[in-house]
TORPA-4810 file (N, C-alpha, C, O; in nm, 3 decimals):
<nodes>
NODE_1_0.532_2.228_2.194_0.469_2.120_2.266_0.568_2.062_2.368_0.685_2.039_2.335_M
NODE_2_0.522_2.040_2.487_0.608_1.992_2.595_0.641_1.844_2.573_0.553_1.761_2.553_V
NODE_3_0.770_1.813_2.578_0.817_1.675_2.569_0.783_1.603_2.699_0.805_1.657_2.808_V
NODE_4_0.729_1.482_2.688_0.696_1.400_2.805_0.803_1.291_2.818_0.829_1.216_2.724_Q
NODE_5_0.865_1.284_2.935_0.972_1.187_2.958_0.939_1.110_3.086_0.917_1.170_3.191_V
NODE_6_0.937_0.979_3.076_0.916_0.895_3.195_1.044_0.900_3.280_1.153_0.920_3.225_R
NODE_7_1.034_0.882_3.410_1.154_0.884_3.495_1.263_0.788_3.448_1.381_0.821_3.453_P
NODE_8_1.223_0.670_3.402_1.322_0.572_3.356_1.395_0.620_3.230_1.507_0.576_3.203_A
NODE_9_1.334_0.709_3.153_1.392_0.760_3.028_1.471_0.889_3.048_1.536_0.938_2.955_Q
NODE_10_1.467_0.944_3.168_1.529_1.074_3.192_1.679_1.077_3.159_1.724_1.173_3.096_L
NODE_11_1.758_0.977_3.198_1.901_0.982_3.161_1.922_0.991_3.009_2.014_1.059_2.963_P
NODE_12_1.839_0.922_2.932_1.852_0.927_2.786_1.815_1.065_2.733_1.881_1.116_2.642_D
NODE_13_1.710_1.127_2.790_1.672_1.261_2.745_1.783_1.360_2.779_1.820_1.443_2.695_W
NODE_14_1.837_1.351_2.900_1.948_1.440_2.936_2.067_1.418_2.842_2.131_1.515_2.801_F
NODE_15_2.097_1.294_2.809_2.209_1.265_2.719_2.185_1.328_2.581_2.279_1.376_2.518_A
NODE_16_2.061_1.327_2.536_2.029_1.387_2.405_2.040_1.539_2.409_2.049_1.602_2.303_S
NODE_17_2.040_1.597_2.526_2.049_1.742_2.543_2.187_1.786_2.592_2.207_1.903_2.626_Q
NODE_18_2.281_1.694_2.596_2.412_1.717_2.656_2.482_1.843_2.604_2.549_1.913_2.681_E
NODE_19_2.467_1.873_2.477_2.533_1.989_2.419_2.476_2.121_2.474_2.538_2.226_2.458_A
NODE_20_2.360_2.114_2.537_2.294_2.235_2.585_2.337_2.276_2.726_2.301_2.384_2.773_E
NODE_21_2.413_2.191_2.794_2.461_2.226_2.927_2.422_2.125_3.032_2.364_2.020_3.003_G
NODE_22_2.457_2.159_3.155_2.432_2.069_3.269_2.282_2.054_3.291_2.210_2.154_3.294_A
NODE_23_2.233_1.930_3.306_2.090_1.907_3.321_2.038_1.949_3.459_2.109_1.945_3.559_P
NODE_24_1.912_1.990_3.459_1.846_2.037_3.580_1.711_1.969_3.594_1.634_1.963_3.498_L
NODE_25_1.683_1.917_3.713_1.548_1.873_3.748_1.489_1.985_3.834_1.542_2.018_3.939_V
NODE_26_1.379_2.041_3.787_1.310_2.148_3.856_1.188_2.087_3.926_1.089_2.053_3.862_L
NODE_27_1.197_2.075_4.058_1.090_2.019_4.139_0.997_2.132_4.178_1.037_2.222_4.252_D
NODE_28_0.873_2.129_4.130_0.779_2.240_4.151_0.676_2.210_4.260_0.576_2.280_4.272_V
NODE_29_0.701_2.106_4.339_0.610_2.072_4.448_0.629_2.168_4.566_0.726_2.243_4.572_R
NODE_30_0.535_2.163_4.657_0.541_2.245_4.778_0.646_2.189_4.875_0.677_2.070_4.870_E
NODE_31_0.701_2.274_4.964_0.804_2.228_5.058_0.762_2.108_5.143_0.845_2.021_5.170_P
NODE_32_0.638_2.100_5.185_0.593_1.986_5.264_0.603_1.856_5.183_0.631_1.750_5.238_V
NODE_33_0.579_1.865_5.052_0.591_1.747_4.966_0.736_1.706_4.947_0.769_1.588_4.955_E
NODE_34_0.823_1.804_4.922_0.963_1.770_4.899_1.030_1.721_5.027_1.127_1.645_5.021_T
NODE_35_0.980_1.765_5.143_1.034_1.715_5.270_0.998_1.568_5.290_1.073_1.493_5.351_A
NODE_36_0.882_1.528_5.239_0.836_1.390_5.256_0.900_1.295_5.156_0.938_1.183_5.190_F
NODE_37_0.911_1.340_5.032_0.963_1.254_4.925_1.045_1.339_4.829_0.992_1.430_4.765_A
NODE_38_1.173_1.310_4.821_1.261_1.388_4.732_1.349_1.295_4.650_1.380_1.183_4.691_A
NODE_39_1.389_1.344_4.534_1.481_1.268_4.451_1.624_1.300_4.491_1.652_1.408_4.543_V
NODE_40_1.712_1.206_4.467_1.854_1.227_4.491_1.918_1.266_4.358_1.908_1.191_4.261_T
NODE_41_1.983_1.381_4.352_2.046_1.422_4.226_2.158_1.326_4.186_2.256_1.309_4.258_P
NODE_42_2.141_1.265_4.071_2.242_1.175_4.015_2.258_1.209_3.868_2.177_1.168_3.784_E
NODE_43_2.363_1.283_3.836_2.387_1.323_3.698_2.310_1.447_3.658_2.307_1.483_3.540_G
NODE_44_2.249_1.514_3.754_2.175_1.637_3.728_2.174_1.722_3.854_2.194_1.672_3.965_F
NODE_45_2.149_1.850_3.836_2.128_1.940_3.948_1.979_1.938_3.983_1.894_1.923_3.895_E
NODE_46_1.948_1.954_4.110_1.810_1.960_4.156_1.782_2.100_4.210_1.857_2.152_4.293_L
NODE_47_1.674_2.160_4.162_1.631_2.291_4.209_1.485_2.280_4.249_1.402_2.236_4.169_L
NODE_48_1.453_2.321_4.371_1.316_2.312_4.420_1.257_2.452_4.430_1.299_2.534_4.512_Q
NODE_49_1.158_2.478_4.344_1.085_2.605_4.345_0.937_2.570_4.333_0.896_2.516_4.230_I
NODE_50_0.855_2.599_4.434_0.712_2.570_4.423_0.651_2.640_4.300_0.690_2.750_4.263_P
NODE_51_0.555_2.573_4.240_0.494_2.619_4.116_0.453_2.766_4.122_0.479_2.841_4.028_M
NODE_52_0.390_2.808_4.229_0.337_2.945_4.235_0.448_3.050_4.243_0.422_3.169_4.223_H
NODE_53_0.572_3.008_4.270_0.683_3.103_4.278_0.767_3.109_4.150_0.858_3.191_4.139_L
NODE_54_0.736_3.023_4.054_0.816_3.018_3.930_0.824_3.154_3.860_0.934_3.196_3.826_I
NODE_55_0.713_3.225_3.838_0.726_3.353_3.766_0.821_3.452_3.834_0.899_3.519_3.766_P
NODE_56_0.815_3.462_3.964_0.902_3.560_4.030_1.045_3.510_4.049_1.134_3.590_4.080_Q
NODE_57_1.069_3.380_4.031_1.204_3.327_4.046_1.261_3.274_3.914_1.359_3.199_3.912_R
NODE_58_1.200_3.315_3.804_1.239_3.266_3.672_1.388_3.289_3.642_1.450_3.208_3.574_L
NODE_59_1.444_3.397_3.693_1.585_3.428_3.666_1.680_3.325_3.724_1.797_3.320_3.685_A
NODE_60_1.634_3.241_3.817_1.718_3.136_3.875_1.735_3.016_3.783_1.819_2.929_3.808_E
NODE_61_1.657_3.012_3.676_1.658_2.898_3.584_1.720_2.941_3.452_1.664_3.025_3.381_I
NODE_62_1.835_2.886_3.420_1.907_2.921_3.297_1.828_2.871_3.175_1.804_2.751_3.163_D
NODE_63_1.787_2.962_3.086_1.707_2.920_2.970_1.784_2.839_2.866_1.724_2.783_2.775_P
NODE_64_1.915_2.832_2.879_1.997_2.759_2.782_2.015_2.611_2.818_2.047_2.530_2.731_Q
NODE_65_1.994_2.576_2.944_2.023_2.438_2.985_1.897_2.352_2.979_1.786_2.404_2.982_R
NODE_66_1.914_2.220_2.970_1.798_2.131_2.971_1.733_2.126_3.109_1.800_2.108_3.210_P
NODE_67_1.601_2.143_3.111_1.525_2.145_3.235_1.413_2.042_3.226_1.332_2.045_3.134_V
NODE_68_1.411_1.950_3.322_1.303_1.852_3.333_1.223_1.886_3.459_1.278_1.889_3.569_A
NODE_69_1.094_1.912_3.442_1.008_1.955_3.552_0.942_1.835_3.619_0.900_1.740_3.554_C
NODE_70_0.933_1.843_3.753_0.884_1.732_3.834_0.780_1.782_3.934_0.797_1.887_3.995_L
NODE_71_0.672_1.705_3.953_0.575_1.730_4.059_0.527_1.595_4.112_0.600_1.496_4.103_C
NODE_72_0.407_1.589_4.167_0.358_1.465_4.226_0.320_1.362_4.119_0.368_1.249_4.121_H
NODE_73_0.232_1.402_4.025_0.188_1.308_3.921_0.214_1.358_3.779_0.192_1.284_3.683_H
NODE_74_0.260_1.481_3.763_0.296_1.530_3.630_0.211_1.642_3.574_0.239_1.690_3.465_G
NODE_75_0.108_1.685_3.644_0.022_1.792_3.591_0.079_1.932_3.620_0.089_2.015_3.529_M
NODE_76_0.116_1.958_3.744_0.175_2.090_3.776_0.304_2.109_3.698_0.329_2.217_3.643_R
NODE_77_0.385_2.005_3.692_0.512_2.016_3.621_0.490_2.038_3.471_0.568_2.108_3.407_S
NODE_78_0.385_1.979_3.415_0.352_2.002_3.275_0.316_2.149_3.254_0.358_2.209_3.155_W
NODE_79_0.240_2.206_3.345_0.202_2.347_3.334_0.326_2.437_3.344_0.338_2.535_3.270_Q
NODE_80_0.417_2.404_3.434_0.540_2.483_3.448_0.626_2.468_3.322_0.680_2.566_3.272_V
NODE_81_0.638_2.346_3.270_0.716_2.325_3.148_0.659_2.406_3.033_0.734_2.466_2.956_A
NODE_82_0.526_2.409_3.020_0.462_2.488_2.915_0.489_2.638_2.936_0.514_2.711_2.840_A
NODE_83_0.484_2.683_3.060_0.515_2.822_3.093_0.659_2.855_3.054_0.685_2.959_2.994_F
NODE_84_0.752_2.765_3.086_0.892_2.788_3.050_0.908_2.797_2.899_0.978_2.886_2.849_L
NODE_85_0.844_2.706_2.825_0.852_2.711_2.679_0.799_2.843_2.626_0.860_2.902_2.536_E
NODE_86_0.688_2.891_2.679_0.631_3.019_2.634_0.724_3.137_2.666_0.712_3.244_2.606_R
NODE_87_0.814_3.116_2.760_0.906_3.222_2.800_1.047_3.202_2.746_1.143_3.257_2.802_N
NODE_88_1.061_3.125_2.639_1.187_3.117_2.569_1.280_3.003_2.608_1.395_3.000_2.563_G
NODE_89_1.234_2.912_2.688_1.317_2.796_2.725_1.296_2.688_2.619_1.184_2.640_2.598_Y
NODE_90_1.405_2.651_2.551_1.394_2.560_2.437_1.418_2.414_2.470_1.384_2.327_2.390_D
NODE_91_1.474_2.384_2.585_1.513_2.247_2.619_1.442_2.206_2.748_1.504_2.195_2.853_H
NODE_92_1.311_2.185_2.735_1.227_2.159_2.852_1.151_2.028_2.831_1.106_1.997_2.721_V
NODE_93_1.139_1.953_2.941_1.059_1.831_2.939_0.977_1.823_3.068_1.012_1.883_3.169_A
NODE_94_0.870_1.749_3.061_0.790_1.718_3.178_0.820_1.574_3.218_0.822_1.485_3.132_N
NODE_95_0.844_1.550_3.346_0.865_1.413_3.393_0.727_1.353_3.415_0.662_1.377_3.517_I
NODE_96_0.684_1.274_3.318_0.550_1.215_3.318_0.535_1.117_3.434_0.620_1.031_3.456_A
NODE_97_0.427_1.132_3.508_0.403_1.046_3.623_0.459_1.100_3.752_0.427_1.050_3.860_G
NODE_98_0.545_1.203_3.743_0.597_1.271_3.860_0.677_1.185_3.956_0.732_1.082_3.920_G
NODE_99_0.680_1.233_4.081_0.757_1.163_4.185_0.699_1.024_4.212_0.771_0.933_4.253_I
NODE_100_0.569_1.008_4.188_0.506_0.878_4.207_0.567_0.776_4.109_0.602_0.665_4.149_D
NODE_101_0.580_0.815_3.984_0.642_0.727_3.884_0.792_0.712_3.911_0.850_0.607_3.886_A
NODE_102_0.854_0.819_3.962_0.997_0.813_3.996_1.020_0.699_4.095_1.114_0.620_4.080_W
NODE_103_0.935_0.692_4.197_0.948_0.586_4.297_0.932_0.448_4.235_1.003_0.354_4.270_S
NODE_104_0.838_0.436_4.144_0.812_0.306_4.081_0.919_0.267_3.979_0.950_0.149_3.966_A
NODE_105_0.975_0.364_3.907_1.065_0.334_3.795_1.214_0.353_3.824_1.297_0.285_3.764_E
NODE_106_1.248_0.444_3.915_1.390_0.476_3.935_1.441_0.448_4.074_1.552_0.397_4.090_R
NODE_107_1.361_0.480_4.176_1.411_0.470_4.312_1.299_0.433_4.409_1.229_0.521_4.458_D
NODE_108_1.282_0.305_4.437_1.174_0.262_4.526_1.193_0.311_4.670_1.101_0.299_4.751_P
NODE_109_1.308_0.366_4.705_1.329_0.421_4.838_1.257_0.554_4.857_1.238_0.600_4.970_A
NODE_110_1.217_0.618_4.746_1.141_0.743_4.754_0.998_0.707_4.796_0.929_0.632_4.727_V
NODE_111_0.952_0.762_4.909_0.817_0.730_4.956_0.710_0.775_4.857_0.723_0.878_4.792_P
NODE_112_0.605_0.695_4.849_0.490_0.732_4.765_0.382_0.792_4.855_0.364_0.748_4.969_R
NODE_113_0.312_0.889_4.804_0.205_0.952_4.880_0.090_0.987_4.788_-0.011_1.042_4.833_Y
</nodes>
């Protein structure tokens, strides 16, 4: 079952996964979306791979490290997180509420759309 983590709780989730390696936020939105509103990596690496490209780019995502998936409102990222879990990724979370919640809870400078 995919763990749901609110943006405000993300640092705590990453801290709980610290033994598993450097944390990664996997942004699965389309390039036009990430160009309009993007997160600033603070304490994590940011990797942007659109959802439809995840299967063919799976090798770019280390299955041993903690991965928190991000999209606009949390549905695409939930699907990607579930896909990762089915493919052997043990330290996966969905960022509930997506970039929209990120703007409200972590960084109001991130534009909402």
